[in-house]
mmCIF file of the N, C-alpha and C atoms, coordinates in Angstrom:
data_MODEL
# 
_entry.id   MODEL 
# 
loop_
_atom_site.group_PDB 
_atom_site.id 
_atom_site.type_symbol 
_atom_site.label_atom_id 
_atom_site.label_alt_id 
_atom_site.label_comp_id 
_atom_site.label_asym_id 
_atom_site.label_entity_id 
_atom_site.label_seq_id 
_atom_site.pdbx_PDB_ins_code 
_atom_site.Cartn_x 
_atom_site.Cartn_y 
_atom_site.Cartn_z 
_atom_site.occupancy 
_atom_site.B_iso_or_equiv 
_atom_site.pdbx_formal_charge 
_atom_site.auth_seq_id 
_atom_site.auth_comp_id 
_atom_site.auth_asym_id 
_atom_site.auth_atom_id 
_atom_site.pdbx_PDB_model_num 
ATOM 1   N N  . MET A 1 1  ? -12.532 22.899 -68.376 1.00 0.00 ? 1  MET A N  1 
ATOM 2   C CA . MET A 1 1  ? -11.904 23.557 -67.571 1.00 0.00 ? 1  MET A CA 1 
ATOM 3   C C  . MET A 1 1  ? -13.005 23.908 -66.568 1.00 0.00 ? 1  MET A C  1 
ATOM 4   N N  . SER A 1 2  ? -14.267 24.042 -66.933 1.00 0.00 ? 2  SER A N  1 
ATOM 5   C CA . SER A 1 2  ? -15.375 24.755 -65.985 1.00 0.00 ? 2  SER A CA 1 
ATOM 6   C C  . SER A 1 2  ? -15.888 23.969 -64.636 1.00 0.00 ? 2  SER A C  1 
ATOM 7   N N  . ALA A 1 3  ? -15.140 22.513 -64.467 1.00 0.00 ? 3  ALA A N  1 
ATOM 8   C CA . ALA A 1 3  ? -15.426 21.879 -63.066 1.00 0.00 ? 3  ALA A CA 1 
ATOM 9   C C  . ALA A 1 3  ? -13.936 22.134 -62.367 1.00 0.00 ? 3  ALA A C  1 
ATOM 10  N N  . VAL A 1 4  ? -13.144 22.974 -62.316 1.00 0.00 ? 4  VAL A N  1 
ATOM 11  C CA . VAL A 1 4  ? -11.653 22.696 -61.618 1.00 0.00 ? 4  VAL A CA 1 
ATOM 12  C C  . VAL A 1 4  ? -12.547 23.278 -60.445 1.00 0.00 ? 4  VAL A C  1 
ATOM 13  N N  . GLY A 1 5  ? -13.709 24.353 -60.549 1.00 0.00 ? 5  GLY A N  1 
ATOM 14  C CA . GLY A 1 5  ? -13.559 24.580 -59.045 1.00 0.00 ? 5  GLY A CA 1 
ATOM 15  C C  . GLY A 1 5  ? -14.040 23.368 -57.902 1.00 0.00 ? 5  GLY A C  1 
ATOM 16  N N  . VAL A 1 6  ? -14.643 22.794 -58.322 1.00 0.00 ? 6  VAL A N  1 
ATOM 17  C CA . VAL A 1 6  ? -15.326 21.347 -58.043 1.00 0.00 ? 6  VAL A CA 1 
ATOM 18  C C  . VAL A 1 6  ? -14.186 20.674 -57.347 1.00 0.00 ? 6  VAL A C  1 
ATOM 19  N N  . LEU A 1 7  ? -13.158 20.399 -58.809 1.00 0.00 ? 7  LEU A N  1 
ATOM 20  C CA . LEU A 1 7  ? -12.307 19.667 -58.164 1.00 0.00 ? 7  LEU A CA 1 
ATOM 21  C C  . LEU A 1 7  ? -11.105 19.960 -56.567 1.00 0.00 ? 7  LEU A C  1 
ATOM 22  N N  . ILE A 1 8  ? -11.009 21.634 -56.974 1.00 0.00 ? 8  ILE A N  1 
ATOM 23  C CA . ILE A 1 8  ? -10.278 22.187 -55.958 1.00 0.00 ? 8  ILE A CA 1 
ATOM 24  C C  . ILE A 1 8  ? -11.092 21.933 -54.643 1.00 0.00 ? 8  ILE A C  1 
ATOM 25  N N  . PHE A 1 9  ? -12.307 22.065 -54.755 1.00 0.00 ? 9  PHE A N  1 
ATOM 26  C CA . PHE A 1 9  ? -13.415 21.844 -53.478 1.00 0.00 ? 9  PHE A CA 1 
ATOM 27  C C  . PHE A 1 9  ? -13.077 20.063 -53.055 1.00 0.00 ? 9  PHE A C  1 
ATOM 28  N N  . MET A 1 10 ? -13.068 19.261 -53.870 1.00 0.00 ? 10 MET A N  1 
ATOM 29  C CA . MET A 1 10 ? -12.803 18.103 -53.174 1.00 0.00 ? 10 MET A CA 1 
ATOM 30  C C  . MET A 1 10 ? -11.261 17.708 -52.939 1.00 0.00 ? 10 MET A C  1 
ATOM 31  N N  . SER A 1 11 ? -10.773 18.571 -53.304 1.00 0.00 ? 11 SER A N  1 
ATOM 32  C CA . SER A 1 11 ? -9.253  17.910 -52.652 1.00 0.00 ? 11 SER A CA 1 
ATOM 33  C C  . SER A 1 11 ? -8.881  18.925 -51.644 1.00 0.00 ? 11 SER A C  1 
ATOM 34  N N  . VAL A 1 12 ? -9.666  20.172 -51.317 1.00 0.00 ? 12 VAL A N  1 
ATOM 35  C CA . VAL A 1 12 ? -9.790  20.429 -49.996 1.00 0.00 ? 12 VAL A CA 1 
ATOM 36  C C  . VAL A 1 12 ? -10.291 19.752 -49.070 1.00 0.00 ? 12 VAL A C  1 
ATOM 37  N N  . LEU A 1 13 ? -11.150 19.130 -49.590 1.00 0.00 ? 13 LEU A N  1 
ATOM 38  C CA . LEU A 1 13 ? -12.107 18.521 -48.362 1.00 0.00 ? 13 LEU A CA 1 
ATOM 39  C C  . LEU A 1 13 ? -11.395 17.314 -47.997 1.00 0.00 ? 13 LEU A C  1 
ATOM 40  N N  . GLY A 1 14 ? -10.763 16.658 -49.262 1.00 0.00 ? 14 GLY A N  1 
ATOM 41  C CA . GLY A 1 14 ? -10.244 15.402 -48.877 1.00 0.00 ? 14 GLY A CA 1 
ATOM 42  C C  . GLY A 1 14 ? -9.064  15.699 -48.119 1.00 0.00 ? 14 GLY A C  1 
ATOM 43  N N  . ALA A 1 15 ? -7.795  16.519 -48.379 1.00 0.00 ? 15 ALA A N  1 
ATOM 44  C CA . ALA A 1 15 ? -7.411  16.863 -47.281 1.00 0.00 ? 15 ALA A CA 1 
ATOM 45  C C  . ALA A 1 15 ? -7.385  17.489 -45.805 1.00 0.00 ? 15 ALA A C  1 
ATOM 46  N N  . PHE A 1 16 ? -8.944  17.612 -45.360 1.00 0.00 ? 16 PHE A N  1 
ATOM 47  C CA . PHE A 1 16 ? -9.454  18.161 -44.211 1.00 0.00 ? 16 PHE A CA 1 
ATOM 48  C C  . PHE A 1 16 ? -9.774  16.611 -44.005 1.00 0.00 ? 16 PHE A C  1 
ATOM 49  N N  . ILE A 1 17 ? -10.322 15.672 -44.628 1.00 0.00 ? 17 ILE A N  1 
ATOM 50  C CA . ILE A 1 17 ? -10.750 14.376 -44.053 1.00 0.00 ? 17 ILE A CA 1 
ATOM 51  C C  . ILE A 1 17 ? -9.332  14.006 -43.488 1.00 0.00 ? 17 ILE A C  1 
ATOM 52  N N  . CYS A 1 18 ? -8.385  13.608 -44.853 1.00 0.00 ? 18 CYS A N  1 
ATOM 53  C CA . CYS A 1 18 ? -7.252  12.979 -44.077 1.00 0.00 ? 18 CYS A CA 1 
ATOM 54  C C  . CYS A 1 18 ? -6.471  13.667 -42.727 1.00 0.00 ? 18 CYS A C  1 
ATOM 55  N N  . ALA A 1 19 ? -6.516  15.033 -42.620 1.00 0.00 ? 19 ALA A N  1 
ATOM 56  C CA . ALA A 1 19 ? -6.150  15.385 -41.344 1.00 0.00 ? 19 ALA A CA 1 
ATOM 57  C C  . ALA A 1 19 ? -6.661  15.360 -40.236 1.00 0.00 ? 19 ALA A C  1 
ATOM 58  N N  . LYS A 1 20 ? -8.209  15.234 -40.028 1.00 0.00 ? 20 LYS A N  1 
ATOM 59  C CA . LYS A 1 20 ? -8.989  14.684 -39.413 1.00 0.00 ? 20 LYS A CA 1 
ATOM 60  C C  . LYS A 1 20 ? -8.426  13.227 -38.519 1.00 0.00 ? 20 LYS A C  1 
ATOM 61  N N  . VAL A 1 21 ? -8.538  12.481 -39.362 1.00 0.00 ? 21 VAL A N  1 
ATOM 62  C CA . VAL A 1 21 ? -8.258  10.696 -39.245 1.00 0.00 ? 21 VAL A CA 1 
ATOM 63  C C  . VAL A 1 21 ? -6.230  10.700 -38.855 1.00 0.00 ? 21 VAL A C  1 
ATOM 64  N N  . ARG A 1 22 ? -5.935  11.964 -39.042 1.00 0.00 ? 22 ARG A N  1 
ATOM 65  C CA . ARG A 1 22 ? -4.501  11.867 -39.126 1.00 0.00 ? 22 ARG A CA 1 
ATOM 66  C C  . ARG A 1 22 ? -3.623  11.159 -39.698 1.00 0.00 ? 22 ARG A C  1 
ATOM 67  N N  . ALA A 1 23 ? -3.818  11.097 -40.920 1.00 0.00 ? 23 ALA A N  1 
ATOM 68  C CA . ALA A 1 23 ? -3.062  10.643 -42.283 1.00 0.00 ? 23 ALA A CA 1 
ATOM 69  C C  . ALA A 1 23 ? -2.266  11.805 -43.091 1.00 0.00 ? 23 ALA A C  1 
ATOM 70  N N  . ALA A 1 24 ? -1.550  12.081 -42.356 1.00 0.00 ? 24 ALA A N  1 
ATOM 71  C CA . ALA A 1 24 ? -0.467  13.363 -42.988 1.00 0.00 ? 24 ALA A CA 1 
ATOM 72  C C  . ALA A 1 24 ? -0.078  13.286 -44.226 1.00 0.00 ? 24 ALA A C  1 
ATOM 73  N N  . GLY A 1 25 ? 0.080   11.931 -44.800 1.00 0.00 ? 25 GLY A N  1 
ATOM 74  C CA . GLY A 1 25 ? 0.608   11.503 -45.852 1.00 0.00 ? 25 GLY A CA 1 
ATOM 75  C C  . GLY A 1 25 ? -0.497  12.102 -47.229 1.00 0.00 ? 25 GLY A C  1 
ATOM 76  N N  . GLY A 1 26 ? -1.916  11.314 -46.841 1.00 0.00 ? 26 GLY A N  1 
ATOM 77  C CA . GLY A 1 26 ? -2.737  11.691 -47.686 1.00 0.00 ? 26 GLY A CA 1 
ATOM 78  C C  . GLY A 1 26 ? -3.239  13.088 -47.633 1.00 0.00 ? 26 GLY A C  1 
ATOM 79  N N  . ALA A 1 27 ? -3.327  13.775 -46.497 1.00 0.00 ? 27 ALA A N  1 
ATOM 80  C CA . ALA A 1 27 ? -3.488  15.305 -46.484 1.00 0.00 ? 27 ALA A CA 1 
ATOM 81  C C  . ALA A 1 27 ? -2.164  16.056 -47.029 1.00 0.00 ? 27 ALA A C  1 
ATOM 82  N N  . ILE A 1 28 ? -1.112  15.978 -47.436 1.00 0.00 ? 28 ILE A N  1 
ATOM 83  C CA . ILE A 1 28 ? -0.446  16.885 -48.315 1.00 0.00 ? 28 ILE A CA 1 
ATOM 84  C C  . ILE A 1 28 ? -0.660  16.626 -49.548 1.00 0.00 ? 28 ILE A C  1 
ATOM 85  N N  . VAL A 1 29 ? -0.509  15.013 -50.036 1.00 0.00 ? 29 VAL A N  1 
ATOM 86  C CA . VAL A 1 29 ? -1.218  14.863 -51.468 1.00 0.00 ? 29 VAL A CA 1 
ATOM 87  C C  . VAL A 1 29 ? -2.263  15.426 -51.888 1.00 0.00 ? 29 VAL A C  1 
ATOM 88  N N  . PHE A 1 30 ? -3.463  15.828 -51.403 1.00 0.00 ? 30 PHE A N  1 
ATOM 89  C CA . PHE A 1 30 ? -4.616  16.312 -51.362 1.00 0.00 ? 30 PHE A CA 1 
ATOM 90  C C  . PHE A 1 30 ? -4.311  17.838 -51.704 1.00 0.00 ? 30 PHE A C  1 
ATOM 91  N N  . SER A 1 31 ? -3.486  18.236 -50.541 1.00 0.00 ? 31 SER A N  1 
ATOM 92  C CA . SER A 1 31 ? -3.451  19.747 -50.650 1.00 0.00 ? 31 SER A CA 1 
ATOM 93  C C  . SER A 1 31 ? -2.308  20.345 -52.176 1.00 0.00 ? 31 SER A C  1 
ATOM 94  N N  . LEU A 1 32 ? -1.599  19.621 -51.979 1.00 0.00 ? 32 LEU A N  1 
ATOM 95  C CA . LEU A 1 32 ? -0.853  19.608 -53.187 1.00 0.00 ? 32 LEU A CA 1 
ATOM 96  C C  . LEU A 1 32 ? -1.510  19.950 -54.784 1.00 0.00 ? 32 LEU A C  1 
ATOM 97  N N  . VAL A 1 33 ? -2.718  18.474 -54.862 1.00 0.00 ? 33 VAL A N  1 
ATOM 98  C CA . VAL A 1 33 ? -3.360  18.125 -55.880 1.00 0.00 ? 33 VAL A CA 1 
ATOM 99  C C  . VAL A 1 33 ? -4.006  19.975 -55.817 1.00 0.00 ? 33 VAL A C  1 
ATOM 100 N N  . ALA A 1 34 ? -4.780  20.527 -54.559 1.00 0.00 ? 34 ALA A N  1 
ATOM 101 C CA . ALA A 1 34 ? -5.705  21.486 -54.752 1.00 0.00 ? 34 ALA A CA 1 
ATOM 102 C C  . ALA A 1 34 ? -4.647  22.809 -55.432 1.00 0.00 ? 34 ALA A C  1 
ATOM 103 N N  . LEU A 1 35 ? -3.128  22.517 -54.589 1.00 0.00 ? 35 LEU A N  1 
ATOM 104 C CA . LEU A 1 35 ? -2.454  24.055 -55.280 1.00 0.00 ? 35 LEU A CA 1 
ATOM 105 C C  . LEU A 1 35 ? -2.291  23.802 -56.485 1.00 0.00 ? 35 LEU A C  1 
ATOM 106 N N  . VAL A 1 36 ? -1.855  22.766 -57.109 1.00 0.00 ? 36 VAL A N  1 
ATOM 107 C CA . VAL A 1 36 ? -1.533  22.369 -58.590 1.00 0.00 ? 36 VAL A CA 1 
ATOM 108 C C  . VAL A 1 36 ? -2.873  23.221 -59.762 1.00 0.00 ? 36 VAL A C  1 
ATOM 109 N N  . LEU A 1 37 ? -4.098  22.929 -59.134 1.00 0.00 ? 37 LEU A N  1 
ATOM 110 C CA . LEU A 1 37 ? -5.254  23.113 -59.675 1.00 0.00 ? 37 LEU A CA 1 
ATOM 111 C C  . LEU A 1 37 ? -5.558  24.753 -59.620 1.00 0.00 ? 37 LEU A C  1 
ATOM 112 N N  . PHE A 1 38 ? -5.115  24.627 -58.367 1.00 0.00 ? 38 PHE A N  1 
ATOM 113 C CA . PHE A 1 38 ? -5.824  26.277 -58.330 1.00 0.00 ? 38 PHE A CA 1 
ATOM 114 C C  . PHE A 1 38 ? -5.034  27.488 -59.402 1.00 0.00 ? 38 PHE A C  1 
ATOM 115 N N  . ILE A 1 39 ? -3.302  26.799 -59.084 1.00 0.00 ? 39 ILE A N  1 
ATOM 116 C CA . ILE A 1 39 ? -2.526  27.200 -60.157 1.00 0.00 ? 39 ILE A CA 1 
ATOM 117 C C  . ILE A 1 39 ? -2.877  27.748 -61.805 1.00 0.00 ? 39 ILE A C  1 
ATOM 118 N N  . ALA A 1 40 ? -3.581  26.228 -61.814 1.00 0.00 ? 40 ALA A N  1 
ATOM 119 C CA . ALA A 1 40 ? -3.619  26.111 -63.545 1.00 0.00 ? 40 ALA A CA 1 
ATOM 120 C C  . ALA A 1 40 ? -4.707  27.047 -63.666 1.00 0.00 ? 40 ALA A C  1 
ATOM 121 N N  . THR A 1 41 ? -5.711  27.497 -62.573 1.00 0.00 ? 41 THR A N  1 
ATOM 122 C CA . THR A 1 41 ? -6.995  28.451 -63.534 1.00 0.00 ? 41 THR A CA 1 
ATOM 123 C C  . THR A 1 41 ? -6.116  30.103 -63.682 1.00 0.00 ? 41 THR A C  1 
ATOM 124 N N  . PRO A 1 42 ? -6.907  31.006 -64.114 1.00 0.00 ? 42 PRO A N  1 
ATOM 125 C CA . PRO A 1 42 ? -6.414  31.951 -64.441 1.00 0.00 ? 42 PRO A CA 1 
ATOM 126 C C  . PRO A 1 42 ? -6.270  32.846 -63.227 1.00 0.00 ? 42 PRO A C  1 
ATOM 127 N N  . VAL A 1 43 ? -7.095  32.335 -62.000 1.00 0.00 ? 43 VAL A N  1 
ATOM 128 C CA . VAL A 1 43 ? -7.291  33.282 -60.863 1.00 0.00 ? 43 VAL A CA 1 
ATOM 129 C C  . VAL A 1 43 ? -5.925  33.350 -60.645 1.00 0.00 ? 43 VAL A C  1 
ATOM 130 N N  . GLY A 1 44 ? -5.252  31.694 -60.382 1.00 0.00 ? 44 GLY A N  1 
ATOM 131 C CA . GLY A 1 44 ? -4.251  31.464 -59.510 1.00 0.00 ? 44 GLY A CA 1 
ATOM 132 C C  . GLY A 1 44 ? -2.716  31.442 -60.399 1.00 0.00 ? 44 GLY A C  1 
ATOM 133 N N  . GLN A 1 45 ? -3.128  32.119 -61.374 1.00 0.00 ? 45 GLN A N  1 
ATOM 134 C CA . GLN A 1 45 ? -1.223  32.393 -62.651 1.00 0.00 ? 45 GLN A CA 1 
ATOM 135 C C  . GLN A 1 45 ? -0.355  33.052 -61.916 1.00 0.00 ? 45 GLN A C  1 
ATOM 136 N N  . GLY A 1 46 ? -1.098  34.160 -61.258 1.00 0.00 ? 46 GLY A N  1 
ATOM 137 C CA . GLY A 1 46 ? -0.439  34.938 -61.094 1.00 0.00 ? 46 GLY A CA 1 
ATOM 138 C C  . GLY A 1 46 ? 0.254   34.437 -59.438 1.00 0.00 ? 46 GLY A C  1 
ATOM 139 N N  . LEU A 1 47 ? 0.076   33.998 -58.276 1.00 0.00 ? 47 LEU A N  1 
ATOM 140 C CA . LEU A 1 47 ? 0.679   33.195 -57.671 1.00 0.00 ? 47 LEU A CA 1 
ATOM 141 C C  . LEU A 1 47 ? 2.342   33.024 -57.300 1.00 0.00 ? 47 LEU A C  1 
ATOM 142 N N  . PRO A 1 48 ? 2.590   32.433 -58.408 1.00 0.00 ? 48 PRO A N  1 
ATOM 143 C CA . PRO A 1 48 ? 4.191   31.761 -58.700 1.00 0.00 ? 48 PRO A CA 1 
ATOM 144 C C  . PRO A 1 48 ? 4.943   33.505 -58.379 1.00 0.00 ? 48 PRO A C  1 
ATOM 145 N N  . ASP A 1 49 ? 4.536   34.147 -59.214 1.00 0.00 ? 49 ASP A N  1 
ATOM 146 C CA . ASP A 1 49 ? 4.887   35.031 -59.478 1.00 0.00 ? 49 ASP A CA 1 
ATOM 147 C C  . ASP A 1 49 ? 4.553   36.088 -58.003 1.00 0.00 ? 49 ASP A C  1 
ATOM 148 N N  . ALA A 1 50 ? 3.473   36.077 -57.375 1.00 0.00 ? 50 ALA A N  1 
ATOM 149 C CA . ALA A 1 50 ? 3.887   37.094 -56.110 1.00 0.00 ? 50 ALA A CA 1 
ATOM 150 C C  . ALA A 1 50 ? 4.513   36.302 -55.111 1.00 0.00 ? 50 ALA A C  1 
ATOM 151 N N  . ILE A 1 51 ? 4.604   34.892 -55.148 1.00 0.00 ? 51 ILE A N  1 
ATOM 152 C CA . ILE A 1 51 ? 5.621   34.285 -53.844 1.00 0.00 ? 51 ILE A CA 1 
ATOM 153 C C  . ILE A 1 51 ? 7.173   34.455 -54.133 1.00 0.00 ? 51 ILE A C  1 
ATOM 154 N N  . GLY A 1 52 ? 7.454   34.890 -55.423 1.00 0.00 ? 52 GLY A N  1 
ATOM 155 C CA . GLY A 1 52 ? 8.472   34.948 -55.989 1.00 0.00 ? 52 GLY A CA 1 
ATOM 156 C C  . GLY A 1 52 ? 9.114   36.431 -55.769 1.00 0.00 ? 52 GLY A C  1 
ATOM 157 N N  . SER A 1 53 ? 8.303   37.459 -55.799 1.00 0.00 ? 53 SER A N  1 
ATOM 158 C CA . SER A 1 53 ? 8.783   38.906 -55.695 1.00 0.00 ? 53 SER A CA 1 
ATOM 159 C C  . SER A 1 53 ? 8.698   39.042 -53.847 1.00 0.00 ? 53 SER A C  1 
ATOM 160 N N  . PHE A 1 54 ? 7.913   38.126 -52.996 1.00 0.00 ? 54 PHE A N  1 
ATOM 161 C CA . PHE A 1 54 ? 7.663   38.135 -51.789 1.00 0.00 ? 54 PHE A CA 1 
ATOM 162 C C  . PHE A 1 54 ? 9.345   37.761 -51.594 1.00 0.00 ? 54 PHE A C  1 
ATOM 163 N N  . LEU A 1 55 ? 9.681   36.491 -51.600 1.00 0.00 ? 55 LEU A N  1 
ATOM 164 C CA . LEU A 1 55 ? 10.825  35.869 -51.484 1.00 0.00 ? 55 LEU A CA 1 
ATOM 165 C C  . LEU A 1 55 ? 11.839  36.809 -51.763 1.00 0.00 ? 55 LEU A C  1 
ATOM 166 N N  . THR A 1 56 ? 11.949  37.364 -53.083 1.00 0.00 ? 56 THR A N  1 
ATOM 167 C CA . THR A 1 56 ? 12.647  38.260 -53.354 1.00 0.00 ? 56 THR A CA 1 
ATOM 168 C C  . THR A 1 56 ? 13.087  39.515 -52.509 1.00 0.00 ? 56 THR A C  1 
ATOM 169 N N  . ALA A 1 57 ? 12.012  39.994 -52.186 1.00 0.00 ? 57 ALA A N  1 
ATOM 170 C CA . ALA A 1 57 ? 11.729  41.162 -50.924 1.00 0.00 ? 57 ALA A CA 1 
ATOM 171 C C  . ALA A 1 57 ? 12.702  40.727 -49.803 1.00 0.00 ? 57 ALA A C  1 
ATOM 172 N N  . VAL A 1 58 ? 11.749  39.853 -48.753 1.00 0.00 ? 58 VAL A N  1 
ATOM 173 C CA . VAL A 1 58 ? 12.721  39.028 -47.675 1.00 0.00 ? 58 VAL A CA 1 
ATOM 174 C C  . VAL A 1 58 ? 14.145  38.686 -48.155 1.00 0.00 ? 58 VAL A C  1 
ATOM 175 N N  . ASP A 1 59 ? 14.888  38.451 -49.287 1.00 0.00 ? 59 ASP A N  1 
ATOM 176 C CA . ASP A 1 59 ? 16.173  38.197 -49.249 1.00 0.00 ? 59 ASP A CA 1 
ATOM 177 C C  . ASP A 1 59 ? 16.513  39.574 -49.436 1.00 0.00 ? 59 ASP A C  1 
ATOM 178 N N  . ASN A 1 60 ? 16.389  40.643 -50.244 1.00 0.00 ? 60 ASN A N  1 
ATOM 179 C CA . ASN A 1 60 ? 17.212  41.736 -50.434 1.00 0.00 ? 60 ASN A CA 1 
ATOM 180 C C  . ASN A 1 60 ? 16.802  42.544 -48.831 1.00 0.00 ? 60 ASN A C  1 
ATOM 181 N N  . ALA A 1 61 ? 15.674  42.223 -48.051 1.00 0.00 ? 61 ALA A N  1 
ATOM 182 C CA . ALA A 1 61 ? 15.787  43.311 -47.046 1.00 0.00 ? 61 ALA A CA 1 
ATOM 183 C C  . ALA A 1 61 ? 16.747  42.178 -45.554 1.00 0.00 ? 61 ALA A C  1 
ATOM 184 N N  . SER A 1 62 ? 17.142  41.048 -45.923 1.00 0.00 ? 62 SER A N  1 
ATOM 185 C CA . SER A 1 62 ? 17.312  39.998 -45.012 1.00 0.00 ? 62 SER A CA 1 
ATOM 186 C C  . SER A 1 62 ? 19.019  40.248 -45.197 1.00 0.00 ? 62 SER A C  1 
ATOM 187 N N  . THR A 1 63 ? 19.627  40.086 -46.483 1.00 0.00 ? 63 THR A N  1 
ATOM 188 C CA . THR A 1 63 ? 20.823  40.441 -46.795 1.00 0.00 ? 63 THR A CA 1 
ATOM 189 C C  . THR A 1 63 ? 22.250  41.028 -46.253 1.00 0.00 ? 63 THR A C  1 
ATOM 190 N N  . PRO A 1 64 ? 21.628  42.683 -45.924 1.00 0.00 ? 64 PRO A N  1 
ATOM 191 C CA . PRO A 1 64 ? 22.839  43.446 -45.599 1.00 0.00 ? 64 PRO A CA 1 
ATOM 192 C C  . PRO A 1 64 ? 22.735  42.693 -43.814 1.00 0.00 ? 64 PRO A C  1 
ATOM 193 N N  . ALA A 1 65 ? 21.787  42.234 -43.206 1.00 0.00 ? 65 ALA A N  1 
ATOM 194 C CA . ALA A 1 65 ? 22.150  42.101 -41.916 1.00 0.00 ? 65 ALA A CA 1 
ATOM 195 C C  . ALA A 1 65 ? 22.719  40.598 -41.477 1.00 0.00 ? 65 ALA A C  1 
ATOM 196 N N  . LEU A 1 66 ? 22.226  39.697 -42.558 1.00 0.00 ? 66 LEU A N  1 
ATOM 197 C CA . LEU A 1 66 ? 23.140  38.598 -42.626 1.00 0.00 ? 66 LEU A CA 1 
ATOM 198 C C  . LEU A 1 66 ? 24.661  38.510 -42.891 1.00 0.00 ? 66 LEU A C  1 
ATOM 199 N N  . ASN A 1 67 ? 25.115  39.591 -43.626 1.00 0.00 ? 67 ASN A N  1 
ATOM 200 C CA . ASN A 1 67 ? 26.501  39.910 -44.011 1.00 0.00 ? 67 ASN A CA 1 
ATOM 201 C C  . ASN A 1 67 ? 27.240  40.834 -43.488 1.00 0.00 ? 67 ASN A C  1 
ATOM 202 N N  . GLY A 1 68 ? 26.559  41.364 -42.353 1.00 0.00 ? 68 GLY A N  1 
ATOM 203 C CA . GLY A 1 68 ? 26.985  42.198 -41.645 1.00 0.00 ? 68 GLY A CA 1 
ATOM 204 C C  . GLY A 1 68 ? 27.369  43.504 -41.900 1.00 0.00 ? 68 GLY A C  1 
ATOM 205 N N  . GLY A 1 69 ? 26.807  43.802 -43.610 1.00 0.00 ? 69 GLY A N  1 
ATOM 206 C CA . GLY A 1 69 ? 27.025  45.038 -43.934 1.00 0.00 ? 69 GLY A CA 1 
ATOM 207 C C  . GLY A 1 69 ? 26.001  46.506 -44.075 1.00 0.00 ? 69 GLY A C  1 
ATOM 208 N N  . GLY A 1 70 ? 25.319  45.726 -42.783 1.00 0.00 ? 70 GLY A N  1 
ATOM 209 C CA . GLY A 1 70 ? 24.031  47.079 -42.574 1.00 0.00 ? 70 GLY A CA 1 
ATOM 210 C C  . GLY A 1 70 ? 24.477  47.508 -41.165 1.00 0.00 ? 70 GLY A C  1 
ATOM 211 N N  . GLN A 1 71 ? 24.012  48.696 -40.890 1.00 0.00 ? 71 GLN A N  1 
ATOM 212 C CA . GLN A 1 71 ? 24.427  49.213 -39.777 1.00 0.00 ? 71 GLN A CA 1 
ATOM 213 C C  . GLN A 1 71 ? 23.143  48.697 -38.644 1.00 0.00 ? 71 GLN A C  1 
ATOM 214 N N  . GLU A 1 72 ? 24.209  48.431 -37.357 1.00 0.00 ? 72 GLU A N  1 
ATOM 215 C CA . GLU A 1 72 ? 22.975  47.956 -36.376 1.00 0.00 ? 72 GLU A CA 1 
ATOM 216 C C  . GLU A 1 72 ? 22.018  48.675 -35.686 1.00 0.00 ? 72 GLU A C  1 
ATOM 217 N N  . ALA A 1 73 ? 20.762  48.370 -35.689 1.00 0.00 ? 73 ALA A N  1 
ATOM 218 C CA . ALA A 1 73 ? 19.523  49.116 -34.992 1.00 0.00 ? 73 ALA A CA 1 
ATOM 219 C C  . ALA A 1 73 ? 20.146  50.185 -33.653 1.00 0.00 ? 73 ALA A C  1 
ATOM 220 N N  . GLY A 1 74 ? 20.235  50.976 -33.861 1.00 0.00 ? 74 GLY A N  1 
ATOM 221 C CA . GLY A 1 74 ? 20.013  52.207 -32.172 1.00 0.00 ? 74 GLY A CA 1 
ATOM 222 C C  . GLY A 1 74 ? 21.524  52.513 -32.441 1.00 0.00 ? 74 GLY A C  1 
ATOM 223 N N  . VAL A 1 75 ? 22.182  52.186 -33.245 1.00 0.00 ? 75 VAL A N  1 
ATOM 224 C CA . VAL A 1 75 ? 24.080  52.547 -33.540 1.00 0.00 ? 75 VAL A CA 1 
ATOM 225 C C  . VAL A 1 75 ? 24.151  53.896 -34.412 1.00 0.00 ? 75 VAL A C  1 
ATOM 226 N N  . GLY A 1 76 ? 24.472  54.690 -34.070 1.00 0.00 ? 76 GLY A N  1 
ATOM 227 C CA . GLY A 1 76 ? 24.710  55.876 -34.826 1.00 0.00 ? 76 GLY A CA 1 
ATOM 228 C C  . GLY A 1 76 ? 23.362  56.676 -35.101 1.00 0.00 ? 76 GLY A C  1 
ATOM 229 N N  . GLN A 1 77 ? 22.445  56.820 -34.155 1.00 0.00 ? 77 GLN A N  1 
ATOM 230 C CA . GLN A 1 77 ? 21.132  57.429 -35.001 1.00 0.00 ? 77 GLN A CA 1 
ATOM 231 C C  . GLN A 1 77 ? 20.850  58.603 -34.235 1.00 0.00 ? 77 GLN A C  1 
# 
C-alpha cells in the first residue's frame, strides 16, 4: 500500500495526457482509477461521507423551494 501515491500520480498523469491528445474515454478511465485509489487510502475514506452530507444539505435546502412549501423571497418580510 506504500506505492499508492505513485499509482495515483500516474493515473492523474495518464488522464492529463489523454486529455491533451483529446482521448476523452482514456481520460475518464484514468480519472476514475485515480479516484478509486484515492478513496482506498486512509485520507480519502471520508470522501464518500462528505459528498453524501453535502448532497443531503443541498437536497434539504432545495426541496421546500421545489415543492412550493417555502416562502417566496421578499414576500411577507
